[in-house]
N, C-alpha and C positions, 0 to 999 in steps of 0.2 A: 078239258085237258092241260095238267100242269107243264110247263118250262121242264120240268126232273124227267118225267115220263118220255114227253119227249125227246129229250136228251139221251136217256135211254135205249132208246126205239134206234134212232139216228148210231151210236157208238156198237151196240151190241153188232158181236160177228154173225153172219147170216150166209144160207148157201142159197143157191138157185139152181132147179132142179130142171125150168123149162123157159129159157129164152131164145128167141128168134134173132138171128141176125141181121137179116135184113128190114124187119121191123123196129131194129135198134137205132138209127144211121142218125148222125148230127144234121141237123139241117145245114149248118155253116157247112158241114164234109159235103153236106151234098150240091151247094152252093159250088163250093170249092173244084170237086169231082165233076162236074157239068163242063163247069170253064174249061177243065184237064182236057176232056174227052169232046168236044166242040158241041155238046147238047143243050138245047133249047128249053130253058125252064118257064114258067106261067109266071114268076116271079122271081126276082135276086135278093130282095131283104129276107132275111132268116125269119123274121115275123110274119111276113106275109106270107111267107111258104108255109109256115106251119101249119094251117088246116087243111093244106095239100097232102101233109103225115099224118095227122093226128085225128084220130075220132073221138068223135066230144059223149057224152053219153047221151046224147040226141041222136046219137046214131040207130038206122035206122033196120039193119038186119049183116049176117056175117059178110054179104056181098059187099054190101059199102064198106065195111072194115077193109075187109082185102084191097081193096081198090086203092088204099094210102100207101102200097106196094109198088105202085108202078112203076115211080119215078126213082126211088132207090134202085130199085133194079136194074133199071137203063146205066143206074151208074158204078155197079157193081158185077163190069164185065172184064177188069185187068186185074192181072195178078198185082198190080200196084195199087189198086183201091179195095182188093178183098182183104192184102197185109192191112192197111192203113186201118180199114172199119174195124176188123178182128182186132187191134190193137186198141182203139179207142172204144169198144164197148167196153172190156176189160177194164179201164181207166178209168169210165164212167160208172159201171159197179163197184170198185174199188171204192170211189171216193164214199159210196152209201156202206163200206165196212161189207163186202160183200165179199169173204173168203176161201169161197167153193162155188164155181160156177158151169153149169155144162150147157155149150155154145149149141143148136140146133140149126142146120141150114140144110135145102136141097141143092145140091151142084148142079142139078142138069139147068139150074135155071139160070143160070151164072156163064152159060157156054157158046154164048153171042156173036164172042171175037175168037172162039176156035182151040179157048183153053180146054183140056181132057179134064177128067171128072179127078184123076188124080194130081194133076198140077191144079186144080181149083182146090182141093183138101189140106194139099201141100201149104199154098199160098196163106188161107188162113190160118193154120195150125202155124206158120212166120209168124203171123201176128201176135196170136196169143201165147207164144213158147216167150216171143220176145217182151208181151207185158209182162207174164209171169215172171219172168229174171229179175225186173228192174221193179214191179211192184207187189210181188208175192204173193197176188191170187191166185190160187191153183186154179185150175181151165182146162177141161175137157170139152173135147165135141161130140153131140149126135147128130149123124147126118140120115137125112128124111130122103123119103122113096113116097111120089106123089101119089096119088090114090088116081088120079088120072090118066100116070102116065103107063101105058103098056105091061104086060109083066116082064116082057124080054128085057127091056131098059131098066127094070127097078132091079132085075138079076143083076146087071150089069153093075150097076151102082152097088149093089151089095160087095160085089165081089170085090171092085176096087177100093169099097172102106175096108173089104179085111185085111189089105196090107198095111193098112193105117192101126193095126191093132197091137198093144203097147207101146205105141208113136204119139199117143195121142187123141184118136177115134176111141172112144169106147162103148157107142150105144147106135142104134137105129131106130125109127120111130118114121111112123105111117103118118099124112097130112093131107091134107085137101077137101075136096067134098063128100061128107059125107053121107052125102043124104042118097046122092047118083052113084057113088062107088061103096058099096059096103064094103070091110075091111077082105069077110070072103074070098073076091075076088083076088087079095095077095097074098093068099095061104105058102102057095109057093118060096115068093119072095122071102116071106118072114122063118119058114123051116129052113131056108137056105143060110140065111141069117146067124139062125138057133146053131146050126149045124154049126159056122163058123167059130161059133164061142162068142157072138158078138150079142149084148144084153138088148132086149126092147123096150121101147116105151110105145105107146100108140094113142092118136087122138082119139079120142071115145067118147060119145054121148056129150058132145059138144054141141052139135046141130040137130043130130037124129038119136032114137031113144037108145035103153039102156043095152037091147041086143047086140047093140055093136060091141059095149061094153063085156058081154060075156063073149060074143065069137072070139075079140083078140088076146082076151086071158086064156080061154079053152085051145084056140087055134092057132092063134100068134105068135103065143109064147111070151104074150106081155107080163112084164114083172111092174109094170107103173103106167097110169093111166092117164091123159093128159087132159083134163078140165073135169069130165066126167060127174058134170049137174046133172044129168038122166041118172042117174044111181038109183037115184031117191024113188024111181017109178018103179021100182022092183025090189021091195023087199027081202024073197029070197035072196038075190045076189048081193045086196049091199051086206047080207049076213056072210054068207062065201066070202065076200070082198075082206070083210073084216078079219075073217078065222083066218084068211091066205094070206093076212099083212101085205095086199096089194097095196102101194101108193098111189094116192090122186097127187098128181100136181094141178092145182089148183090156179087157176089165173083170174082173181075178183072183178077188177077193171075192166078188163078185156072181155070177162062174159054180162058184164052191164052192156059196155056197147056193142057186141056182137048181136045182143035179144037172147041168150042162151040164157038169161033170166032178165026178168022185166026189171027191177031194181035191187041196187045192194041188200035193202030188208029182206030180198026174196031169195039173197044166195042158200044155197045147203049147204056152205062148212062149216056153221058152227054145229048146226045139226048133225053133220058128219064125224066129228069131231068130239061131240059129248058123248056120241055112240061108238066113241072109240076105235073108228076108222083113222087110218093112217093118214092125214091129209097136211100138203104143204101150202105154202103160199110162195107164187112164182108172179112174175108181171108179164110175161108174153112175148112183150115188143115195149123198150123203153119207150119209142119214139111216138109210135104207133098209136100206143095207149095212154101217153101222156103220164109215166108215172114210175116210182123207184119202189123198191122193196120197203123203204119207209114211208111213202104216203101209203103203199097197201096194208100195213100193219096200223097205223093212225085209220084209215076209215074200218079196217076191221074193228076194231078197238070203241072206235066211236058206234060204231052202228050194232054191232054183234056184243059189245061188252066184251072181248078177248082179254088176257091181263099179260104183262109181259113175262111172265114165267111160261105159259100158253106159247107165246112166238120161240120163247127158246125151248120146249117141248117140240115142237113143229118142225126146226132147224135142226134139231138132233133128228127127228124123224129122215128127213132130208137126206143128212148123211149118210145115215144107214140105208136108204135107201140107191145112196146114188151109184152107179154103176164105176166108181172109180176104184182101182188096185187096194188092195186088202192093208197094207204098210201104210200107204199115205192115208187111206182113210182115218186108221186108228189112228194116227197123229193128230188129224185133225178134229177126230172126236174127241180126243184130248184135252187138244185145245181149246176148244170151244168149252168144253165141261168145264174147265180152269177157268176160262173166261166168266162165262156165266154163275158161278160158282163166287165170284167177285166181287159180280155186279148184285150178287143178292139173288138171281133167277132162280137159284138150284137148291135144293137142300143139300147141308156142308155134312 
């Protein structure tokens, strides 16, 4: 890959639909927050701490991958830590020329020191709003309900999130142990989210089969699917997803690390793209996956022979499928198209 191509991949404006707050915390920040909170870390050197936070390609399972969230979550239990980490995540994305991002997190994982769901959402918004004002990266939030939590708790999360419609929260998600807790358990939760007018994306077809994708779309009102690597196992569903313009939020590095796929060459993203399914490229977790969007593009170009123009096309898919309000969405779509035309990535 030549320097000119690498420069285009770095500088092209990008959209990120699938990134987790707690999996994208800087090692330096974890050390700083742990010191402030009086928490003991296994090591205090950022480089030595990295293996506790980062899943390599030798990671054996989703369970091992999720273990990397333990330290960050311990440090994200205060107003100050949530604001800081939210700001820094937008800052890190901005350096990678991300111009639009939807950050997701589960408020119920940040309540150990007595914060309410509403307070947690407010503190994260304070961080992202400040970063957006200073840096210009448009940022919105997706609130996660966890599969392992009772329906009544998740209903309370949806209700709390609904108060922030039009104030920075643009959608809901369901995440967690996909095998043990299939999506139908939470139909009532996402029926309520739908009634509130909250758009929905669901983690599905990552660790469990394509039936979870089908259930999420047909009964939980999912307009987008997080990961969706198992979609390839159901040809009829693949066609339905294509025909109904359901967008897949694919996270290649993460999918290799969790063993959703065995290797980069086994990843179905190019097959989906070539068949006309609307796929988008995402990082999932900057720190846990040790990646950026630019790095994802480089690997996909190297292994799956994507072109820079195809990355531009996928970024436009991402913006079109974003949960952003229409006036701002149209502004960003025009900006992206103009930039891509200037860079020679779209026909003039």
